C-alpha positions as CSV (number, residue, x, y, z in Angstrom):
1,X,12.0,-0.3,125.1
2,X,9.1,0.3,126.7
3,X,5.8,2.7,125.7
4,X,5.0,4.5,122.6
5,X,7.5,4.5,120.3
6,X,8.9,8.7,119.0
7,X,7.2,9.7,115.8
8,X,9.1,8.3,112.5
9,X,10.7,11.4,111.1
10,X,12.2,9.0,108.1
11,X,11.8,6.0,106.7
12,X,14.2,4.9,104.2
13,X,12.8,1.3,102.3
14,X,15.0,-0.4,100.1
15,X,17.6,2.3,99.1
16,X,19.6,1.4,96.5
17,X,22.2,3.4,94.8
18,X,24.5,2.9,92.0
19,X,27.3,4.7,90.3
20,X,27.8,4.6,86.5
21,X,30.5,5.9,84.5
22,X,30.8,5.3,80.4
23,X,33.0,1.8,79.6
24,X,33.4,1.4,83.4
25,X,31.1,-1.3,85.2
26,X,28.5,0.0,87.4
27,X,29.0,0.3,91.0
28,X,26.1,-0.8,93.3
29,X,27.0,1.4,96.3
30,X,24.6,1.2,98.4
31,X,22.1,-2.0,98.1
32,X,18.5,-2.3,99.6
33,X,19.0,-0.3,102.8
34,X,16.0,0.2,105.1
35,X,16.1,1.7,108.6
36,X,13.9,4.0,110.4
37,X,14.8,7.3,112.0
38,X,12.6,8.5,115.3
39,X,12.2,12.2,116.7
40,X,14.8,12.7,119.3
41,X,16.7,9.2,118.5
42,X,20.3,8.7,117.4
43,X,21.0,6.3,114.8
44,X,25.0,5.5,114.5
45,X,25.8,4.1,110.9
46,X,29.3,2.5,111.0
47,X,31.5,0.3,108.7
48,X,34.8,0.4,107.2
49,X,36.1,2.9,104.6
50,X,34.1,2.1,101.8
51,X,30.8,0.8,103.1
52,X,28.8,3.0,101.5
53,X,28.3,5.1,104.6
54,X,28.8,8.6,103.3
55,X,27.1,7.8,100.1
56,X,24.0,6.5,101.9
57,X,24.3,9.9,103.7
58,X,24.2,11.9,100.4
59,X,21.5,10.2,98.9
60,X,19.2,11.0,101.9
61,X,19.1,14.5,100.7
62,X,19.8,13.9,97.0
63,X,23.3,15.0,96.6
64,X,24.8,12.6,95.6
65,X,28.1,13.5,92.9
66,X,27.1,13.5,89.1
67,X,27.8,9.4,88.5
68,X,25.5,8.8,91.4
69,X,22.3,7.6,91.0
70,X,19.6,6.4,93.0
71,X,18.1,3.4,91.3
72,X,15.6,1.9,93.9
73,X,13.8,2.3,97.3
74,X,12.0,5.2,98.8
75,X,13.1,7.9,101.2
76,X,10.2,8.9,103.3
77,X,10.2,12.1,105.3
78,X,6.8,12.9,107.1
79,X,4.7,10.6,105.0
80,X,6.5,11.9,101.6
81,X,8.8,10.1,99.8
82,X,11.8,12.3,99.0
83,X,12.8,10.4,95.7
84,X,9.3,11.7,93.9
85,X,9.8,15.5,94.6
86,X,11.0,18.2,92.2
87,X,14.6,19.7,92.6
88,X,12.5,23.0,93.8
89,X,10.8,20.8,96.3
90,X,13.8,19.2,97.7
91,X,15.8,22.5,98.1
92,X,12.7,23.4,100.3
93,X,13.6,20.4,102.3
94,X,17.4,20.2,102.7
95,X,18.8,23.0,105.8
96,X,15.2,23.4,106.8
97,X,14.0,20.0,107.6
98,X,17.4,17.8,107.1
99,X,20.8,19.3,107.5
100,X,24.2,18.2,107.1
101,X,27.5,18.4,108.6
102,X,29.5,17.3,105.5
103,X,32.7,14.7,105.7
104,X,35.7,17.1,106.0
105,X,33.3,20.2,107.4
106,X,36.0,21.4,109.1
107,X,38.0,22.6,106.0
108,X,34.7,23.5,104.0
109,X,34.1,27.4,105.0
110,X,34.9,29.7,102.5
111,X,38.3,31.2,103.4
112,X,37.9,34.6,101.9
113,X,34.2,35.3,104.0
114,X,33.5,35.9,107.3
115,X,32.5,33.1,109.2
116,X,29.1,35.1,110.2
117,X,28.6,36.0,106.3
118,X,28.7,32.2,105.7
119,X,26.3,31.2,108.3
120,X,23.5,34.4,107.4
121,X,23.5,32.9,103.8
122,X,22.4,29.6,104.9
123,X,19.5,31.7,106.2
124,X,19.1,34.2,103.5
125,X,18.8,31.5,100.7
126,X,16.4,29.1,102.9
127,X,14.4,31.3,104.8
128,X,14.4,34.5,102.9
129,X,11.3,36.1,104.9
130,X,13.9,36.9,107.7
131,X,14.7,40.3,107.8
132,X,18.4,41.5,107.8
133,X,18.2,42.5,111.5
134,X,16.7,39.2,112.7
135,X,19.5,37.5,110.2
136,X,22.4,38.9,112.2
137,X,20.8,38.5,115.4
138,X,20.1,35.1,114.6
139,X,23.6,34.5,113.8
140,X,24.8,35.3,116.9
141,X,22.4,33.1,118.8
142,X,23.8,30.1,116.7
143,X,27.4,31.1,117.2
144,X,26.5,31.6,121.1
145,X,24.2,28.0,121.1
146,X,27.7,26.1,119.9
147,X,29.8,27.7,122.2
148,X,31.5,30.9,119.8
149,X,31.3,34.5,121.2
150,X,29.2,36.1,118.7
151,X,31.5,38.7,118.3
152,X,33.8,36.1,116.6
153,X,31.1,36.1,113.4
154,X,33.2,39.1,111.8
155,X,36.5,37.0,111.8
156,X,37.5,34.9,108.7
157,X,38.1,30.9,109.3
158,X,42.1,31.1,109.5
159,X,40.9,32.8,112.6
160,X,39.7,30.1,114.0
161,X,41.0,26.8,115.9
162,X,40.1,23.6,114.0
163,X,37.1,23.1,116.9
164,X,35.8,26.1,116.4
165,X,35.4,25.7,112.6
166,X,33.9,22.2,113.2
167,X,31.5,24.1,115.8
168,X,30.7,26.8,113.2
169,X,30.0,24.3,110.5
170,X,27.2,22.9,113.1
171,X,25.7,25.9,113.5
172,X,25.5,26.7,110.1
173,X,23.7,23.3,109.5
174,X,21.5,24.2,112.3
175,X,21.0,28.2,110.6
176,X,16.8,27.2,109.5
177,X,15.9,25.0,112.7
178,X,16.4,21.3,111.1
179,X,14.7,18.4,112.5
180,X,16.9,16.2,111.4
181,X,20.7,16.7,111.7
182,X,23.2,14.3,109.4
183,X,26.7,14.1,110.8
184,X,29.5,12.9,108.7
185,X,32.4,12.0,110.4
186,X,31.9,15.5,112.9
187,X,35.2,14.4,114.8
188,X,37.6,13.5,111.7
189,X,41.3,15.4,112.1
190,X,40.3,16.4,115.7
191,X,42.5,15.9,118.6
192,X,41.2,13.8,121.6
193,X,39.5,16.7,123.7
194,X,38.3,18.5,120.7
195,X,36.6,15.6,119.9
196,X,34.9,15.2,122.9
197,X,33.9,18.7,123.3
198,X,32.0,18.3,119.9
199,X,30.3,15.1,120.7
200,X,29.4,16.6,124.1
201,X,28.1,19.5,121.6
202,X,25.9,17.1,119.5
203,X,24.4,15.7,122.5
204,X,23.1,19.0,124.5
205,X,22.1,20.2,120.7
206,X,20.0,16.7,120.5
207,X,18.5,17.4,124.0
208,X,17.4,20.7,123.9
209,X,16.1,21.3,120.3
210,X,14.8,18.2,119.7
211,X,16.8,16.5,117.2
212,X,17.1,13.6,115.6
213,X,20.7,12.7,115.2
214,X,22.2,10.2,111.8
215,X,25.9,9.8,112.9
216,X,28.1,8.6,110.7
217,X,31.4,7.6,112.0
218,X,34.4,4.9,112.1
219,X,34.6,5.5,115.6
220,X,32.6,2.6,118.1
221,X,33.0,4.3,121.4
222,X,31.1,7.4,119.8
223,X,28.7,5.2,118.6
224,X,28.2,3.4,122.3
225,X,28.0,6.6,123.9
226,X,26.1,8.8,121.6
227,X,24.0,6.4,119.7
228,X,20.2,4.8,120.5
229,X,20.6,2.3,117.6
230,X,23.0,1.3,115.2
231,X,23.3,0.1,111.3
232,X,26.1,-1.8,110.3
233,X,27.1,-1.5,107.0
234,X,29.4,-3.8,104.7
235,X,30.0,-3.9,101.1
236,X,26.9,-1.7,100.3
237,X,24.4,-3.8,102.6
238,X,23.0,-3.2,105.9
239,X,24.9,-6.4,108.2
240,X,23.2,-6.1,111.0
241,X,21.0,-3.3,112.6
242,X,19.6,-3.3,116.0
243,X,19.4,-1.2,119.7
244,X,23.1,-0.1,121.0
245,X,22.4,-2.8,123.4
246,X,21.7,-5.3,120.8
247,X,25.1,-4.5,118.8
248,X,27.7,-4.3,121.5
249,X,26.3,-7.1,123.7
250,X,24.5,-9.5,121.4
251,X,25.7,-8.7,118.4
252,X,24.7,-12.0,115.6
253,X,26.9,-10.7,112.3
254,X,30.3,-12.3,112.2
255,X,31.1,-8.7,110.7
256,X,29.6,-6.8,113.5
257,X,31.7,-9.1,115.9
258,X,35.1,-8.6,114.3
259,X,34.6,-5.1,114.3
260,X,34.1,-5.6,118.3
261,X,37.1,-7.2,118.8
262,X,39.2,-4.9,116.2
263,X,38.2,-1.9,119.0
264,X,39.7,-1.7,122.3
265,X,37.5,-2.4,125.0
266,X,38.8,-0.5,128.4
267,X,36.9,-3.2,130.4
268,X,39.0,-6.1,129.2
269,X,42.8,-4.3,128.9
270,X,44.4,-7.6,128.9
271,X,42.4,-8.8,125.4
272,X,44.5,-7.6,122.3
273,X,42.6,-6.1,119.4
274,X,42.5,-8.7,116.4
275,X,41.9,-6.9,112.7
276,X,39.9,-8.2,110.6
277,X,41.9,-10.5,107.5
278,X,41.5,-9.7,103.8
279,X,39.6,-6.4,102.4
280,X,36.2,-5.7,101.5
281,X,34.6,-6.9,98.3
282,X,34.6,-5.1,94.9
283,X,31.2,-4.1,94.1
284,X,31.5,-3.8,90.2
285,X,29.6,-6.2,90.3
286,X,29.0,-7.3,94.0
287,X,30.2,-11.2,94.4
288,X,27.1,-13.7,93.9
289,X,26.9,-14.3,97.8
290,X,27.6,-13.3,101.2
291,X,30.0,-10.3,100.7
292,X,31.7,-11.0,103.5
293,X,32.7,-14.6,102.8
294,X,35.9,-14.4,102.4
295,X,36.7,-12.5,105.4
296,X,34.5,-14.6,107.3
297,X,36.0,-16.9,109.9
298,X,32.3,-19.2,109.8
299,X,32.0,-19.0,106.5
300,X,30.0,-22.2,104.6
301,X,30.0,-23.3,101.4
302,X,26.2,-21.6,100.9
303,X,27.6,-18.1,101.6
304,X,29.5,-18.2,98.5
305,X,26.6,-18.7,95.9
306,X,23.8,-17.5,97.6
307,X,23.3,-14.1,99.3
308,X,21.9,-14.2,103.0
309,X,18.4,-12.9,103.9
310,X,17.6,-10.2,106.0
311,X,16.5,-12.0,109.4
312,X,14.4,-10.2,111.8
313,X,15.6,-11.8,115.1
314,X,13.3,-9.5,117.4
315,X,11.7,-6.4,116.8
316,X,14.5,-3.5,115.7
317,X,17.1,-6.4,115.6
318,X,17.8,-7.7,112.1
319,X,21.4,-9.5,110.5
320,X,22.1,-10.4,107.2
321,X,23.5,-13.9,107.7
322,X,22.9,-17.6,107.0
323,X,24.1,-18.6,110.8
324,X,21.2,-16.4,112.1
325,X,18.8,-18.2,110.0
326,X,20.5,-21.6,111.5
327,X,20.4,-20.4,114.9
């Protein structure tokens, strides 16, 4: 990348999250995660189920479930550490500055209230200065923005298709004009054609509104098409992070390489996909060495006893692996 970098909106430094329950070991679900989100850019967060992607996304808005605790690190939004804010101050950030489309959002709408009322509720709650007629007009504009006829605001969720419900939830997330939109698996349970429409919608909204996007997904094809930067998570840590070209064309962590081999490549149709053997590690507590050691084809004795450091490969590209240190 040349020229001046876009403004850093969100800087996450050493974020660590534990889940604590009585009489059970503590689970370290997210461990010392660092990344930056810049204005107008798209960060993809990828990894297997249980690697900490959703926990990380919820932590950014301090929306963890009851057992979750942020026990270390900083989440700095435009110079303010969100972990230092009182709950009423944090409530002013949610939806107005940083909004989220939750995982399973297609089924998140209240079935006994109209879609328009639910979008309007977000505006009433977070922008109380907006008058009633303006709220109604804004709901219509939001629905039109996501490709839904504003007249459908009076319909109930069961009258919408799955793709329309997903669009409506995206409209709700945009209701207060955020600068960052977190989308957690926004295409889950949608057929291929509707997935493509939702992704195209997100791209158009990013360009027209100047949004920064954090896209949590399992789909590497979505990442390749949508993202500027990619954060690869494994066992609660950042295994590798870099520009999309770094991750897809010059991956350095064995886990990143294994993920790419497990995904179909239409440029090499004769190649067989390769499953990653084994299962992710337990995190109660995490293993002492590299968390990928038991599944890594390049494992060394050192990997089982010493956790690798986070190595800078070049500006913006880092990997947590002893092999990187060894060249």
